[in-house]
C-alpha positions as CSV (number, residue, x, y, z in Angstrom):
1,M,187.1,12.2,60.9
2,T,185.6,11.1,63.9
3,V,183.9,13.4,67.1
4,D,184.0,12.9,70.6
5,R,180.7,11.6,72.0
6,A,179.7,14.4,74.1
7,R,177.8,17.5,73.3
8,P,177.0,18.5,69.9
9,A,179.5,20.4,67.8
10,G,179.6,24.1,67.7
11,E,177.5,24.1,71.1
12,R,178.3,26.9,73.0
13,R,177.2,28.5,76.6
14,G,178.4,32.2,76.9
15,W,181.8,32.7,78.6
16,A,181.8,29.4,79.9
17,P,184.5,28.1,77.2
18,L,186.3,30.9,77.8
19,L,186.6,30.6,81.4
20,A,188.0,26.9,81.1
21,V,190.4,27.6,79.0
22,C,191.8,30.8,80.1
23,A,191.7,28.8,83.9
24,G,194.0,26.1,82.2
25,Y,196.4,28.4,80.8
26,F,196.6,30.5,83.3
27,M,197.9,27.4,85.7
28,V,200.6,26.7,82.8
29,I,201.8,30.4,82.9
30,L,201.7,31.2,86.9
31,D,203.6,27.8,87.4
32,V,206.6,29.1,85.6
33,T,206.7,32.7,87.8
34,V,205.0,31.8,91.0
35,I,208.0,29.1,92.2
36,N,210.5,31.7,91.8
37,V,210.2,33.0,95.5
38,A,209.7,29.7,96.9
39,V,212.7,28.2,95.8
40,P,214.8,29.8,98.7
41,V,212.7,28.3,101.2
42,I,211.9,25.0,99.3
43,G,216.0,24.4,98.8
44,R,216.1,24.5,102.7
45,E,213.2,22.8,103.9
46,L,213.9,19.8,101.5
47,S,217.9,20.0,101.7
48,A,218.4,20.3,98.1
49,S,221.7,21.2,96.4
50,L,222.3,24.0,94.1
51,T,221.9,22.0,90.9
52,G,218.4,20.2,92.2
53,V,217.0,24.1,93.0
54,Q,217.7,24.8,89.6
55,W,215.9,22.1,88.3
56,V,213.1,22.5,90.3
57,T,212.5,25.9,88.3
58,D,213.9,24.6,84.8
59,G,212.9,21.3,84.5
60,Y,209.5,22.6,84.0
61,T,210.0,25.0,81.8
62,L,212.5,22.7,79.2
63,V,209.4,19.8,79.1
64,L,206.8,22.5,78.5
65,A,208.9,24.5,75.7
66,G,209.8,20.9,74.2
67,F,207.2,19.0,74.0
68,L,204.4,22.2,72.6
69,L,204.6,20.9,69.2
70,T,203.9,16.9,70.2
71,G,201.0,18.6,72.4
72,G,199.4,20.2,69.3
73,A,199.6,17.2,67.0
74,L,198.4,15.0,69.3
75,G,195.6,17.7,69.7
76,D,194.8,17.6,66.1
77,R,195.1,13.8,65.5
78,L,193.0,12.8,68.9
79,G,191.0,15.5,69.5
80,N,191.9,19.1,71.0
81,R,189.7,18.9,73.8
82,R,190.4,15.6,74.6
83,V,194.2,16.3,74.8
84,F,193.6,19.8,76.5
85,C,191.2,17.6,79.2
86,A,194.2,14.9,79.6
87,G,196.8,17.8,80.1
88,V,194.9,19.6,82.7
89,A,194.1,16.0,84.7
90,V,198.0,15.5,84.5
91,F,199.0,18.7,85.7
92,T,196.9,18.7,88.7
93,V,197.6,15.3,90.0
94,S,201.5,16.1,89.2
95,S,201.0,19.4,91.4
96,A,199.2,17.6,94.3
97,A,202.4,15.0,93.9
98,C,204.9,18.5,93.8
99,A,202.9,19.5,96.9
100,L,203.6,16.1,99.1
101,A,207.2,15.4,97.9
102,P,209.3,14.2,100.6
103,D,212.2,15.2,99.2
104,A,214.4,17.2,96.1
105,P,214.3,14.2,93.3
106,S,210.6,13.6,94.0
107,L,210.0,17.4,93.5
108,I,211.6,17.4,90.1
109,A,209.9,14.5,88.9
110,G,206.9,16.0,89.6
111,R,207.5,19.2,88.1
112,L,208.9,17.3,85.1
113,V,205.1,15.8,84.7
114,E,203.8,19.2,85.3
115,G,205.7,20.6,82.4
116,L,204.3,17.8,80.1
117,G,200.8,18.5,81.5
118,A,201.3,22.1,80.5
119,A,202.6,21.2,77.0
120,L,199.2,19.3,76.4
121,I,197.2,22.1,77.5
122,V,198.4,25.2,75.7
123,P,198.0,24.1,71.9
124,G,194.5,23.0,72.8
125,S,193.9,26.1,74.5
126,L,193.8,28.2,71.1
127,A,192.5,25.6,69.0
128,L,189.2,25.3,71.5
129,L,188.7,29.3,71.3
130,Q,188.8,29.3,67.7
131,Q,186.2,26.4,67.9
132,A,184.1,27.9,70.4
133,Y,184.3,31.2,68.9
134,P,183.8,31.5,65.3
135,E,182.3,34.7,64.9
136,P,185.3,37.1,64.4
137,A,184.6,39.9,67.0
138,A,183.5,37.1,70.2
139,R,186.8,35.1,68.8
140,S,189.5,38.3,68.6
141,R,187.9,39.2,72.7
142,A,188.3,35.6,73.4
143,F,192.2,35.4,72.2
144,G,192.5,38.9,73.9
145,L,191.5,37.5,77.3
146,W,193.9,34.1,76.5
147,G,196.5,36.4,75.8
148,S,196.2,38.4,79.4
149,M,196.1,35.5,81.0
150,A,199.9,35.4,80.4
151,G,201.0,38.8,81.6
152,I,198.9,38.6,84.8
153,A,200.2,35.2,85.8
154,A,203.8,36.1,85.0
155,S,203.7,39.4,87.1
156,A,201.0,38.3,89.6
157,G,203.2,35.0,90.2
158,P,206.1,36.8,92.6
159,L,203.2,38.3,94.7
160,L,201.2,35.6,95.1
161,G,204.0,33.2,95.6
162,G,205.1,35.6,98.2
163,A,201.9,35.9,100.0
164,L,202.0,31.8,100.3
165,V,205.2,31.0,101.3
166,S,205.1,33.6,104.1
167,T,201.5,32.4,105.6
168,V,200.5,28.9,104.6
169,G,203.9,28.0,103.4
170,W,205.6,26.7,100.2
171,R,203.7,23.8,99.6
172,W,200.3,26.1,98.7
173,V,202.2,27.1,95.8
174,F,201.1,24.2,94.0
175,L,198.6,22.9,96.4
176,I,196.6,26.1,94.7
177,N,196.5,24.6,91.4
178,L,193.7,21.2,92.6
179,P,190.6,23.6,93.1
180,V,191.6,25.2,90.1
181,G,192.4,22.0,87.9
182,A,189.1,20.6,89.1
183,A,186.8,23.4,87.9
184,C,188.8,24.0,84.7
185,L,188.0,20.1,83.5
186,A,184.8,20.1,85.0
187,L,184.0,23.5,83.0
188,T,185.3,22.1,79.7
189,L,183.6,19.0,79.9
190,R,180.4,20.4,80.2
191,H,180.4,23.5,77.5
192,V,183.3,23.2,75.6
193,A,182.0,21.4,72.3
194,P,183.8,18.1,71.5
195,S,186.5,18.6,69.0
196,P,187.1,16.6,65.7
197,R,189.7,14.0,65.6
198,R,191.7,13.5,62.4
199,A,192.9,10.0,62.4
200,D,194.2,10.9,58.7
201,R,197.2,13.2,61.0
202,A,200.2,10.6,61.3
203,L,202.5,11.5,64.1
204,D,206.1,12.1,62.6
205,W,208.1,10.9,65.7
206,P,211.8,11.6,64.3
207,A,210.2,15.3,63.7
208,Q,208.9,15.6,67.1
209,C,211.8,14.1,68.8
210,A,214.2,16.8,66.8
211,V,211.9,19.1,68.2
212,V,212.0,18.4,71.8
213,A,215.9,18.5,71.3
214,A,216.3,21.7,69.6
215,V,213.9,23.5,72.0
216,A,215.4,21.8,75.1
217,L,219.2,22.1,73.9
218,L,218.4,26.0,72.9
219,T,216.3,27.0,76.5
220,T,218.7,25.1,78.3
221,S,222.0,27.0,76.7
222,L,220.1,30.3,76.8
223,N,219.2,29.6,80.8
224,E,223.0,28.9,81.3
225,A,224.3,31.9,79.3
226,G,222.7,34.0,82.0
227,R,225.1,32.2,84.9
228,R,228.2,31.0,82.7
229,G,228.3,33.8,80.0
230,W,227.7,33.8,76.4
231,T,231.1,32.4,75.5
232,D,231.4,29.4,77.7
233,P,232.1,26.5,75.8
234,A,228.7,24.5,77.0
235,V,226.9,26.9,76.5
236,L,228.2,27.5,72.8
237,A,228.2,23.5,72.1
238,G,224.3,23.5,73.2
239,L,223.7,26.1,70.6
240,G,225.7,24.5,68.1
241,L,223.5,21.2,69.1
242,A,220.2,23.2,69.0
243,V,221.0,24.6,65.4
244,L,221.7,20.9,64.1
245,A,218.6,19.3,65.6
246,A,216.7,22.5,63.8
247,V,218.4,21.4,60.6
248,L,217.6,18.1,61.0
249,F,214.4,18.9,61.7
250,A,213.8,21.0,58.7
251,V,215.2,17.8,56.7
252,R,213.0,15.4,57.7
253,E,209.7,18.1,57.1
254,K,210.9,17.8,53.5
255,L,210.8,14.4,53.0
256,A,208.3,13.0,55.4
257,R,205.0,11.9,53.8
258,S,202.8,13.3,56.9
259,P,205.1,15.9,58.1
260,A,204.2,17.5,61.6
261,L,204.5,21.0,60.3
262,P,204.0,21.4,56.6
263,V,206.4,23.6,54.9
264,P,204.0,25.5,52.9
265,L,202.6,26.7,56.3
266,L,205.4,28.1,57.1
267,R,205.7,29.7,53.6
268,T,202.8,31.9,54.7
269,P,203.6,35.4,55.7
270,A,200.6,35.7,58.3
271,M,201.9,32.4,59.9
272,S,205.7,32.8,60.1
273,G,205.5,36.8,60.4
274,G,203.0,36.2,63.2
275,A,205.0,33.2,65.1
276,V,208.3,35.6,64.8
277,I,206.2,38.6,66.3
278,G,205.4,36.7,69.0
279,L,209.1,35.6,69.7
280,L,210.1,39.1,69.6
281,F,207.4,40.9,71.7
282,N,207.9,38.1,74.4
283,F,211.5,38.8,74.3
284,A,210.8,42.3,75.0
285,F,208.1,42.0,77.8
286,Y,209.7,38.9,80.2
287,G,213.2,40.5,79.5
288,M,211.6,43.6,81.2
289,V,209.8,41.7,83.8
290,F,212.8,39.7,84.7
291,T,215.4,42.5,85.2
292,A,212.8,44.8,86.6
293,S,212.2,42.3,89.3
294,L,216.0,41.9,90.0
295,E,216.4,45.8,90.2
296,F,213.7,46.0,92.5
297,Q,214.8,43.4,94.6
298,R,218.4,43.4,94.5
299,E,219.3,47.3,94.3
300,R,216.3,48.6,95.9
301,G,215.7,46.1,98.4
302,Y,212.2,45.3,97.8
303,S,211.0,41.7,99.3
304,A,208.9,39.3,97.0
305,F,205.8,40.4,98.0
306,E,206.7,44.2,97.1
307,T,208.0,43.5,93.9
308,G,204.7,41.9,92.9
309,L,203.0,45.1,94.0
310,A,205.6,47.2,92.2
311,L,205.0,45.1,88.9
312,F,201.5,45.5,89.1
313,P,200.9,48.7,86.9
314,A,201.9,46.5,83.8
315,V,199.6,43.7,85.0
316,A,196.7,45.9,85.4
317,M,197.1,47.2,81.7
318,T,197.1,43.7,80.2
319,M,193.4,43.0,81.0
320,F,192.1,46.4,79.8
321,A,194.1,46.2,76.7
322,S,193.0,43.0,75.9
323,V,189.6,43.9,76.3
324,L,190.2,46.9,73.9
325,S,191.9,45.4,71.6
326,G,189.6,42.6,71.0
327,R,186.3,45.2,70.5
328,L,188.2,47.4,68.1
329,A,189.4,44.3,65.8
330,R,186.1,44.3,64.1
331,R,186.6,47.7,63.4
332,T,190.3,48.3,62.5
333,G,191.4,44.9,61.7
334,D,194.6,43.2,63.4
335,R,197.4,45.3,61.8
336,P,196.9,48.6,63.3
337,L,196.6,46.9,66.8
338,V,199.4,44.9,66.7
339,I,201.6,48.2,64.8
340,S,200.5,50.6,67.6
341,G,201.0,48.1,70.4
342,M,204.2,47.3,69.4
343,L,204.9,51.3,68.8
344,L,203.5,52.0,72.3
345,A,205.7,49.3,74.1
346,A,209.1,50.5,72.3
347,L,208.0,53.5,73.6
348,G,207.7,52.4,77.2
349,L,211.1,50.4,77.3
350,A,212.7,53.6,75.4
351,G,211.6,55.8,78.1
352,W,213.1,53.3,81.1
353,A,216.3,53.3,79.0
354,A,216.4,57.0,78.9
355,A,214.7,57.7,82.7
356,G,218.4,58.2,84.0
357,P,221.1,55.8,85.8
358,D,218.9,55.7,89.5
359,P,215.0,56.9,88.6
360,G,212.5,57.2,91.1
361,Y,209.9,54.7,91.2
362,A,206.9,57.0,90.2
363,L,208.9,57.5,86.6
364,L,209.3,54.0,85.5
365,V,205.2,53.4,86.4
366,A,204.2,54.8,82.7
367,P,206.9,52.5,81.1
368,M,205.4,49.8,82.9
369,M,202.1,50.5,81.6
370,A,203.0,51.1,78.5
371,A,204.9,47.8,77.9
372,G,201.8,46.1,79.3
373,F,199.3,47.8,77.7
374,G,200.7,47.7,74.3
375,T,202.2,44.0,74.8
376,S,198.8,42.5,75.1
377,F,197.1,44.8,72.7
378,A,199.2,43.9,70.1
379,L,198.8,39.9,71.3
380,T,195.2,39.5,70.4
381,G,195.8,40.7,66.3
382,S,199.1,38.4,66.0
383,T,196.9,35.6,68.0
384,T,194.2,35.8,65.2
385,T,196.9,36.2,62.4
386,V,198.4,32.9,63.1
387,M,195.5,30.9,63.9
388,G,193.7,32.2,60.9
389,A,196.3,31.8,58.4
390,V,195.8,27.6,58.9
391,P,193.3,25.0,58.1
392,A,191.3,24.0,60.8
393,G,193.2,20.8,60.7
394,Y,196.2,22.2,61.9
395,A,194.9,24.6,64.4
396,G,196.7,22.7,67.4
397,T,199.9,22.4,65.2
398,A,199.7,26.7,64.7
399,S,198.8,27.0,68.4
400,A,201.8,25.1,69.6
401,L,204.2,26.8,67.0
402,F,202.9,30.2,68.2
403,N,203.6,29.5,71.9
404,T,206.8,27.3,70.9
405,T,208.2,30.7,69.5
406,R,206.8,32.7,72.5
407,Q,208.6,30.6,74.5
408,I,211.9,30.6,73.0
409,G,211.4,34.2,73.1
410,S,210.9,34.7,76.7
411,A,213.9,32.6,77.6
412,T,215.9,34.3,75.5
413,G,214.7,37.8,76.9
414,V,215.5,36.3,80.3
415,A,218.6,34.9,79.0
416,L,220.1,38.1,77.9
417,G,218.5,40.6,80.7
418,G,220.1,38.4,83.1
419,S,223.9,38.2,81.1
420,L,223.5,42.1,80.5
421,L,223.1,42.7,84.4
422,L,226.1,40.9,85.5
423,S,228.5,41.8,82.6
424,A,228.1,45.5,82.6
425,T,230.1,47.8,84.6
426,T,226.9,48.6,86.8
427,P,223.5,47.0,87.4
428,S,221.9,50.1,86.4
429,T,223.8,50.1,83.1
430,G,222.7,46.7,82.4
431,L,219.3,47.3,83.0
432,R,219.1,50.3,80.8
433,L,220.9,48.5,77.9
434,S,218.2,45.5,78.3
435,M,215.3,48.1,78.0
436,A,216.8,49.6,74.9
437,I,217.3,46.2,73.5
438,G,213.7,45.6,74.2
439,A,212.5,48.4,72.5
440,A,214.4,47.8,69.5
441,A,212.6,44.3,69.4
442,Y,209.2,45.9,69.6
443,L,209.9,48.5,66.8
444,T,211.5,45.2,64.8
445,A,208.0,43.5,65.3
446,A,205.8,46.8,64.4
447,A,207.8,46.8,61.1
448,L,207.3,43.0,60.7
449,A,203.7,43.5,61.4
450,W,203.2,45.9,58.5
451,R,204.4,43.6,56.3
452,C,202.9,40.3,57.6
453,V,199.6,41.1,59.2
454,P,196.8,41.1,56.9
455,K,195.0,44.7,57.1
456,R,191.4,42.6,57.3
């Protein structure tokens, strides 16, 4: 085992490592949502077809979801700090290329490379926080703030995107990443200790390819299900091929001498249960954000900027909940936090579903606050559970698995929400059904946490 040359391992400087890691993670999640309000303008200015506009949005998500496990394996082998910095550099440079794109194909190519950079950033982010904050209480606080970045970026994306597009133009949606990426890279190199490199961790390329195929096929099929319907032959074929790729991955892992994701790790209840919990609460939360955004814009006539403001109650609670859960974790352990957070979020979405066919906005503030608070409150404990269930040499892989399942949950929640809005007799009926299903997902996660999350 070798170590990159830089500051001595274990050296930390207050909250600087947290700021560096969270800046990189924030960019990654923000780019999933901030582009949505810019797409119509991009399509007009670049004369892009409908298919081209869809690829501007979906290409990034597909590459990010498909290469997360590859990014985690590279981090374990080459050093998480090294791979994280490489991801930030790729992401920043490709953002500049997107901002300067003269036509739609160039922009799509830039977005695909952005997704690759993001796939290198996300797994390393959790592994670096685990390395930088070995003390349990500090680590819980760091994981909590890391998790809150997802909710803040997802919900603030439409607000920020609307403000940029309406003032300085759509290219600034990408240019804003340049100073953030440069600051993230500088902070990481100066304040984050170098990571161990485990040269004995061979990269199982057949397994990695199977994962990329499975996640890409699944994400594509779920996205298409929202537009084509769940019974469309192309959607069913894509889902079947995704299952086949997943089976091939499992077979390969059993036969490989150095598997990308060792099977014994998945048999650990904390590891597998924590990953499923992450899938369930991302399914519910991002499904809520997506369907609420459509409700506010299509049915209530809100602009993109007004929609961002309307979603702000959910955003505001994520930061507060993450700080609180990080402080309480040392006293209570992770299990009570995950269970109570999921129950509160379930109560919020159930309240929205029961609010009636056309509730006033004031009646929706409390459900959004409960969903935002509960999800962020539980994320800290579930993240700690997953990252604590594996040896240090597999930190990047564990982070990649956790974030891959969360990405699948987000895609499923968005696709199902869109499908319900399109297929229901009225948009209000579809929205309420979507919220009820989200509440059921939260309750399932709470029950799973009772069995899988350790008391201490």
